[in-house]
ZADO-981200 format. One record per residue (C-alpha): residue in one letter; chain; x, y, z. Coordinates in Angstrom, 1 decimal, padded with zeros to 4 digits. Each point is the difference from the previous one (the first is absolute). Layout:
! ZADO-981200
+------+-------+--------+--------+--------+
! resn ! chain !     xx !     yy !     zz !
+------+-------+--------+--------+--------+
!    A !     A !      X !      Y !      Z !
...
+------+-------+--------+--------+--------+
END
This chain:
! ZADO-981200
+------+-------+--------+--------+--------+
! resn ! chain !     xx !     yy !     zz !
+------+-------+--------+--------+--------+
!    M !     A !  071.9 !  094.9 !  139.8 !
!    S !     A !  002.4 ! -002.8 !  001.1 !
!    A !     A !  003.2 !  001.8 ! -001.4 !
!    L !     A ! -001.1 !  003.3 !  001.5 !
!    A !     A ! -000.1 ! -001.8 !  003.5 !
!    K !     A !  003.3 ! -001.5 ! -000.5 !
!    I !     A !  001.9 !  002.9 ! -001.1 !
!    F !     A ! -001.4 !  001.9 !  003.0 !
!    K !     A !  001.0 ! -002.7 !  002.8 !
!    D !     A !  003.5 ! -000.8 ! -002.2 !
!    K !     A !  001.1 !  003.9 !  000.0 !
!    D !     A ! -001.2 !  001.0 !  002.9 !
!    C !     A ! -002.8 !  002.6 ! -001.0 !
!    S !     A ! -002.0 !  002.2 !  001.6 !
!    L !     A ! -001.8 !  000.6 ! -003.0 !
!    A !     A ! -000.9 ! -001.8 ! -003.4 !
!    E !     A ! -002.3 !  001.2 ! -002.1 !
!    I !     A ! -001.0 ! -000.3 ! -003.1 !
!    N !     A ! -002.6 !  003.2 ! -001.3 !
!    P !     A ! -001.4 ! -000.4 ! -002.6 !
!    L !     A ! -000.5 ! -003.2 ! -000.8 !
!    V !     A ! -001.6 ! -000.3 ! -003.0 !
!    L !     A ! -002.5 ! -002.4 ! -002.3 !
!    T !     A !  000.1 !  000.9 ! -003.7 !
!    K !     A ! -002.3 ! -000.4 ! -002.5 !
!    G !     A !  000.4 ! -003.1 ! -002.0 !
!    K !     A ! -000.3 !  000.6 ! -004.5 !
!    G !     A ! -002.5 ! -002.3 ! -001.5 !
!    G !     A ! -001.6 ! -002.1 !  002.7 !
!    E !     A !  003.8 ! -000.8 !  001.6 !
!    P !     A !  000.4 !  000.4 !  003.4 !
!    G !     A !  002.0 !  003.8 !  001.4 !
!    R !     A !  002.8 ! -000.7 !  001.9 !
!    I !     A !  000.3 !  000.9 !  003.6 !
!    M !     A !  003.4 !  002.6 !  000.6 !
!    A !     A !  001.8 !  001.6 !  002.9 !
!    I !     A !  000.3 !  003.3 ! -001.7 !
!    D !     A !  001.8 !  001.6 !  002.6 !
!    A !     A !  001.3 ! -001.4 !  003.7 !
!    K !     A !  001.7 !  001.8 !  003.0 !
!    F !     A !  002.0 ! -001.5 !  002.6 !
!    N !     A !  001.4 !  001.0 !  003.2 !
!    F !     A !  002.4 ! -001.7 !  002.2 !
!    D !     A !  000.8 ! -000.1 !  003.4 !
!    D !     A !  003.0 !  002.3 !  000.7 !
!    N !     A !  001.0 ! -002.3 !  003.4 !
!    A !     A !  000.3 ! -003.2 ! -002.3 !
!    L !     A !  001.8 !  001.2 ! -003.2 !
!    F !     A !  003.4 ! -000.9 !  001.8 !
!    R !     A ! -001.4 ! -003.7 ! -001.6 !
!    H !     A ! -000.7 !  001.4 ! -004.0 !
!    P !     A !  003.3 !  001.4 ! -000.7 !
!    D !     A ! -001.4 !  000.0 ! -003.8 !
!    L !     A ! -002.7 !  002.3 !  001.5 !
!    E !     A !  002.4 !  002.4 !  001.6 !
!    D !     A !  001.5 ! -000.1 ! -003.0 !
!    M !     A ! -003.0 !  001.7 ! -001.7 !
!    F !     A !  000.4 !  003.0 !  002.2 !
!    D !     A !  000.0 !  003.3 ! -002.0 !
!    P !     A !  000.7 !  003.4 !  002.6 !
!    T !     A ! -001.3 !  001.8 ! -003.2 !
!    E !     A ! -003.3 ! -000.7 !  000.9 !
!    E !     A !  000.1 !  000.5 !  003.3 !
!    N !     A ! -000.2 !  003.5 !  002.2 !
!    P !     A !  003.7 !  000.3 !  001.0 !
!    N !     A ! -001.3 !  001.4 !  003.6 !
!    E !     A ! -001.3 ! -003.2 !  000.3 !
!    I !     A !  002.9 ! -001.7 ! -001.1 !
!    R !     A !  001.8 !  002.2 !  002.2 !
!    A !     A ! -002.1 ! -000.6 !  003.3 !
!    K !     A !  000.0 ! -004.1 ! -000.5 !
!    K !     A !  004.2 !  000.3 !  000.2 !
!    A !     A ! -000.5 !  001.9 !  003.1 !
!    N !     A ! -002.7 ! -002.9 !  001.3 !
!    L !     A ! -002.5 !  002.3 !  000.1 !
!    S !     A ! -003.5 ! -000.2 ! -001.7 !
!    Y !     A ! -000.9 !  002.7 ! -002.1 !
!    I !     A ! -003.1 !  000.6 ! -002.8 !
!    A !     A !  000.0 !  003.2 ! -001.8 !
!    L !     A ! -003.3 !  001.6 ! -000.1 !
!    D !     A ! -002.0 !  003.3 ! -001.4 !
!    G !     A ! -000.3 !  002.3 !  002.8 !
!    N !     A !  002.1 !  002.7 !  001.8 !
!    I !     A !  000.6 ! -001.2 !  003.7 !
!    G !     A !  003.3 ! -002.4 !  000.2 !
!    C !     A ! -001.1 ! -002.4 !  002.6 !
!    L !     A !  003.0 ! -001.6 !  002.5 !
!    V !     A ! -001.4 ! -002.7 !  001.9 !
!    N !     A !  000.7 ! -003.2 !  001.9 !
!    G !     A ! -002.1 ! -002.8 ! -000.7 !
!    A !     A ! -001.7 ! -001.2 ! -002.6 !
!    G !     A ! -003.6 !  000.2 !  001.7 !
!    L !     A !  000.7 !  003.6 !  001.5 !
!    A !     A !  001.2 !  001.5 ! -003.3 !
!    M !     A ! -003.3 ! -001.1 ! -001.9 !
!    A !     A ! -002.1 !  001.1 !  003.2 !
!    T !     A !  002.3 !  003.5 ! -000.6 !
!    M !     A ! -001.0 !  000.5 ! -003.5 !
!    D !     A ! -003.6 ! -000.4 !  001.1 !
!    I !     A !  000.3 !  003.1 !  002.6 !
!    I !     A !  001.6 !  002.1 ! -002.4 !
!    K !     A ! -002.7 ! -000.8 ! -003.0 !
!    L !     A ! -002.8 !  000.6 !  003.0 !
!    H !     A !  001.5 !  003.3 !  000.3 !
!    G !     A !  000.3 !  000.7 ! -003.4 !
!    G !     A !  003.1 ! -000.4 ! -001.1 !
!    S !     A !  001.8 ! -002.6 ! -002.1 !
!    P !     A !  002.5 ! -002.3 !  000.7 !
!    A !     A !  002.9 !  000.6 ! -002.3 !
!    N !     A !  001.9 ! -004.0 !  001.0 !
!    F !     A ! -000.3 ! -003.0 !  002.3 !
!    L !     A !  003.0 ! -000.3 !  001.4 !
!    D !     A !  000.5 ! -002.6 !  003.2 !
!    V !     A !  003.7 !  000.4 !  001.9 !
!    G !     A ! -000.7 ! -003.2 !  001.7 !
!    G !     A ! -000.1 ! -000.6 !  003.6 !
!    S !     A !  003.9 !  000.1 !  000.6 !
!    V !     A !  000.7 !  002.8 ! -002.4 !
!    T !     A !  003.1 !  001.7 !  001.1 !
!    K !     A !  001.4 !  003.3 ! -000.2 !
!    D !     A !  001.6 !  000.0 ! -003.6 !
!    G !     A ! -002.9 ! -001.9 ! -001.1 !
!    A !     A ! -002.2 !  002.7 !  001.2 !
!    V !     A !  001.6 !  002.3 ! -001.7 !
!    E !     A !  000.3 ! -001.6 ! -003.5 !
!    A !     A ! -003.1 ! -000.4 !  000.3 !
!    F !     A ! -000.7 !  003.8 !  000.1 !
!    R !     A !  002.6 !  000.5 ! -003.4 !
!    I !     A ! -002.4 ! -002.4 ! -001.5 !
!    I !     A ! -003.2 !  001.7 !  001.0 !
!    L !     A !  001.3 !  003.8 ! -000.7 !
!    S !     A !  001.2 ! -000.8 ! -003.5 !
!    D !     A ! -003.6 ! -000.3 ! -001.2 !
!    P !     A ! -000.9 !  003.5 ! -001.0 !
!    K !     A ! -003.4 ! -000.2 !  000.4 !
!    V !     A !  000.9 ! -000.4 !  003.7 !
!    K !     A ! -001.0 !  003.8 !  001.8 !
!    G !     A ! -000.5 ! -001.6 !  003.9 !
!    V !     A !  001.5 ! -003.0 !  002.1 !
!    L !     A ! -001.7 ! -002.2 !  002.4 !
!    V !     A !  001.8 ! -002.2 !  002.3 !
!    N !     A ! -001.9 ! -002.3 !  001.9 !
!    I !     A !  001.9 ! -002.5 !  002.4 !
!    F !     A ! -001.2 ! -002.2 !  002.7 !
!    G !     A !  003.2 ! -001.2 !  002.3 !
!    G !     A ! -000.1 ! -003.2 !  000.9 !
!    I !     A !  003.5 ! -001.8 ! -001.4 !
!    A !     A !  000.5 !  003.2 ! -001.5 !
!    K !     A !  000.4 !  002.6 !  003.1 !
!    C !     A ! -001.4 !  003.8 ! -000.5 !
!    D !     A !  003.4 !  001.3 !  000.7 !
!    V !     A !  001.8 ! -001.7 ! -003.0 !
!    I !     A ! -002.7 !  001.0 ! -002.0 !
!    A !     A !  000.7 !  003.6 !  001.1 !
!    D !     A !  003.8 ! -000.3 ! -000.5 !
!    A !     A ! -001.0 ! -000.8 ! -003.6 !
!    L !     A ! -002.5 !  002.7 ! -000.6 !
!    I !     A !  002.7 !  002.6 !  001.2 !
!    H !     A !  002.6 ! -001.3 ! -002.0 !
!    A !     A ! -001.6 ! -000.3 ! -003.0 !
!    A !     A ! -001.4 !  003.6 !  000.7 !
!    K !     A !  003.8 !  000.8 ! -000.2 !
!    E !     A !  001.5 ! -002.8 ! -003.1 !
!    V !     A ! -003.1 !  000.6 ! -002.0 !
!    G !     A ! -002.2 !  003.2 !  001.0 !
!    F !     A ! -003.3 !  000.7 !  000.8 !
!    K !     A ! -000.9 !  002.6 ! -002.4 !
!    I !     A ! -003.7 ! -001.3 !  000.2 !
!    P !     A ! -001.9 ! -000.3 !  003.6 !
!    V !     A !  000.6 ! -003.5 !  001.4 !
!    V !     A ! -002.8 ! -000.9 !  002.7 !
!    A !     A !  001.4 ! -002.6 !  002.1 !
!    R !     A ! -002.6 ! -002.1 !  002.8 !
!    L !     A !  002.2 ! -002.2 !  002.0 !
!    E !     A ! -001.6 ! -002.4 !  002.7 !
!    G !     A !  001.2 ! -002.6 !  001.8 !
!    T !     A !  003.2 ! -001.0 !  001.6 !
!    N !     A !  002.4 !  003.0 !  001.2 !
!    V !     A ! -002.2 !  002.1 ! -001.5 !
!    E !     A !  000.5 !  003.0 !  002.6 !
!    K !     A !  003.7 ! -000.3 ! -001.1 !
!    A !     A ! -000.4 !  000.4 ! -003.1 !
!    R !     A ! -002.9 !  002.9 !  000.2 !
!    V !     A !  003.5 !  001.8 !  002.3 !
!    M !     A !  001.9 ! -000.4 ! -003.4 !
!    L !     A ! -002.2 !  001.2 ! -002.3 !
!    K !     A ! -000.6 !  002.9 !  001.9 !
!    E !     A !  003.6 !  001.0 !  001.0 !
!    A !     A !  000.6 ! -000.8 ! -003.8 !
!    A !     A ! -002.2 !  003.0 ! -000.6 !
!    I !     A ! -000.1 ! -000.7 ! -003.9 !
!    P !     A ! -002.6 !  002.4 ! -001.4 !
!    Q !     A ! -001.4 ! -002.6 ! -002.6 !
!    L !     A ! -000.5 ! -002.9 !  002.0 !
!    V !     A ! -003.1 !  000.4 !  002.2 !
!    P !     A ! -001.2 ! -002.3 !  003.1 !
!    A !     A ! -003.6 ! -001.5 !  000.0 !
!    S !     A ! -002.1 ! -001.2 !  003.2 !
!    D !     A ! -001.7 ! -002.8 ! -001.6 !
!    L !     A ! -000.4 ! -001.9 ! -003.6 !
!    T !     A ! -002.8 !  002.5 ! -000.8 !
!    D !     A !  001.5 !  003.3 !  001.1 !
!    A !     A !  003.0 ! -001.3 ! -002.2 !
!    A !     A ! -002.4 ! -000.5 ! -002.7 !
!    K !     A ! -002.0 !  003.6 !  000.1 !
!    K !     A !  003.4 !  001.9 !  000.4 !
!    V !     A !  001.6 ! -001.9 ! -003.0 !
!    C !     A ! -002.8 !  000.5 ! -002.2 !
!    A !     A ! -000.2 !  003.8 !  000.7 !
!    A !     A !  003.1 !  000.4 ! -000.2 !
!    V !     A !  000.2 ! -001.3 ! -003.8 !
+------+-------+--------+--------+--------+
END
């Protein structure tokens, strides 16, 4: 137990687990043995710079290629089993977006947090990642414009539609800084597959109905 606690601290673990821990049955009255049959370790990504020995163990072939691609673009992406892609800024908002999709009968295909200061290039790359998943039949964009202004997101949506091509419905709910300007931009772009939503409930209902 002391060794387990030490490695947890020394290697900046987020998880250090022996499971199962087994007590064998001894033979002929001899005591059994305590054995660590399997173990699992997770490490804090933000601390890996202190542990080059751990970084050397990384095997990209064991990872989802889209998750690696997202990490290079400073995006937080986790693939899920559903068919509605999510592009959201903020982890809490992303969780709420997935919940409301489920509430209205849909199933999220991913967790994707583009961050508070998302750029146009970052948003376009996020769309490329989402749309590369063949399971995705619709996308819900849910952006609260604080640090990231809504008109910047609208510009990114328009560029993504032109560069990536939207062959499936993309429902966009934008709220916050410069939202009126953003709505005008989306309306003037007149992209058939880009559907505006008045609020998050409206967005969830529209994308679930479309899918």
